[in-house]
TORLO-285658 format. One record per residue (C-alpha): x, y, z; residue number from 1. Coordinates in Angstrom, 3 decimals. Layout:
TORLO-285658
     east    north       up  nr
        X        Y        Z NUM
...
***
This chain:
TORLO-285658
     east    north       up  nr
   -7.138 -118.632   83.979   1
   -4.391 -120.940   86.156   2
   -1.609 -122.401   83.450   3
   -0.781 -126.001   83.820   4
    2.967 -126.946   82.602   5
    3.590 -129.807   81.148   6
    7.201 -131.147   81.627   7
    8.151 -133.762   78.754   8
   11.634 -136.214   78.994   9
   11.125 -138.173   76.363  10
   14.130 -137.784   74.848  11
   15.301 -139.344   78.358  12
   12.810 -141.850   78.787  13
   13.034 -143.284   75.624  14
   17.294 -143.450   75.911  15
   16.410 -145.768   79.063  16
   13.516 -147.643   77.454  17
   16.157 -148.475   74.386  18
   18.358 -150.512   77.156  19
   15.918 -151.663   78.992  20
   13.576 -152.606   76.818  21
   15.738 -154.309   73.715  22
   15.800 -157.761   74.127  23
   18.264 -159.578   75.587  24
   20.947 -161.306   73.591  25
   24.626 -161.742   74.097  26
   25.264 -159.012   71.888  27
   24.926 -155.833   72.883  28
   22.327 -153.478   71.232  29
   23.388 -150.194   69.802  30
   22.401 -147.358   72.016  31
   19.581 -144.647   70.546  32
   21.460 -141.788   69.275  33
   20.256 -137.672   69.103  34
   20.767 -136.746   65.486  35
   19.177 -133.335   64.813  36
   16.613 -134.942   62.691  37
   15.356 -136.819   66.077  38
   16.392 -140.274   67.941  39
   17.956 -143.474   65.561  40
   16.350 -146.418   67.332  41
   17.097 -150.078   66.548  42
   14.574 -152.058   64.407  43
   15.239 -154.899   67.330  44
   13.364 -152.198   69.586  45
   10.154 -154.711   70.510  46
    8.397 -151.013   71.473  47
    8.925 -147.684   71.813  48
    7.472 -145.034   74.988  49
    7.789 -142.065   75.682  50
    6.684 -140.004   79.000  51
    5.714 -137.464   79.869  52
    4.674 -135.653   83.606  53
    2.162 -133.693   84.180  54
    0.136 -132.128   86.789  55
   -2.981 -135.114   88.071  56
   -5.515 -134.990   85.722  57
   -4.461 -133.595   83.066  58
   -5.191 -135.619   79.956  59
   -3.014 -135.280   76.787  60
   -3.584 -137.304   73.209  61
   -0.401 -138.661   71.301  62
   -0.718 -139.384   68.093  63
    2.320 -141.667   66.383  64
    2.876 -140.550   62.499  65
    4.832 -142.441   60.218  66
    6.266 -139.377   58.463  67
    7.933 -141.079   55.750  68
    9.319 -144.613   55.336  69
   12.025 -146.409   53.233  70
    9.984 -148.283   51.398  71
    9.237 -146.872   47.925  72
    5.575 -145.673   46.422  73
    4.960 -145.144   50.703  74
    2.240 -142.884   51.761  75
    3.490 -140.365   54.114  76
    2.557 -139.028   57.399  77
    0.305 -141.699   58.164  78
   -1.729 -141.771   61.950  79
   -0.201 -145.252   63.289  80
   -2.232 -144.679   66.719  81
   -3.023 -142.246   69.184  82
   -4.409 -142.253   72.680  83
   -5.976 -140.306   74.705  84
   -4.942 -140.631   78.458  85
   -4.733 -139.083   82.054  86
   -1.932 -138.468   84.350  87
   -2.176 -140.161   87.665  88
   -1.446 -137.457   90.364  89
    2.262 -137.274   90.395  90
    2.588 -139.938   87.984  91
    3.837 -139.240   84.060  92
    1.266 -139.972   81.060  93
    2.631 -142.617   79.131  94
    2.914 -143.268   75.148  95
    3.378 -146.747   73.597  96
    3.946 -148.103   70.382  97
    4.787 -151.194   70.257  98
    6.987 -152.728   67.066  99
    4.472 -154.704   64.683 100
    4.316 -158.443   64.290 101
    6.536 -157.893   60.688 102
    9.232 -155.622   62.406 103
    9.326 -152.146   61.956 104
    9.303 -150.601   58.653 105
   12.551 -148.713   57.985 106
   12.171 -144.644   57.933 107
   10.934 -140.973   59.866 108
    8.515 -141.254   62.396 109
    7.220 -138.809   65.123 110
    4.616 -138.796   68.243 111
    2.588 -135.297   68.292 112
    1.331 -134.742   72.042 113
   -2.030 -132.587   72.256 114
   -3.583 -131.110   75.671 115
   -6.991 -130.443   74.316 116
   -6.612 -128.918   70.508 117
   -3.237 -127.464   71.479 118
   -0.167 -129.403   70.631 119
    2.031 -129.057   72.964 120
    5.024 -131.278   72.382 121
    6.173 -133.332   68.784 122
    9.296 -135.295   69.518 123
   10.931 -137.028   65.917 124
   12.738 -140.923   65.506 125
   14.039 -142.814   63.038 126
   13.904 -146.296   62.835 127
   16.722 -148.073   61.487 128
   18.861 -150.937   60.493 129
   21.636 -150.308   62.968 130
   23.830 -152.863   63.560 131
***
């Protein structure tokens, strides 16, 4: 049985996404910050995008989950969005979560990526009102 290797470069890609996708303005947007709980992203970010390199034809399922939101009484571990993508030959599989129309709820999030039923990567990130 041939084993396929999944290369993850979400950390680097997300940092780039912050720089490239942040709305343009005269003031500088705060950069992504890596901390032990994951990345800290500003509420001004229009979307969060993760890239995964995988052999062509590999199907991956990404599920964005709100682990814990700052709003009192919020449920924990709420599935926000899920998508299955197929990596193209020499291309990356991409998972994107756009900012809600009411803005990002402050809190802890994660993206779980599965290949079939096997969990192959978990990426945690926080969205905070960073100034």
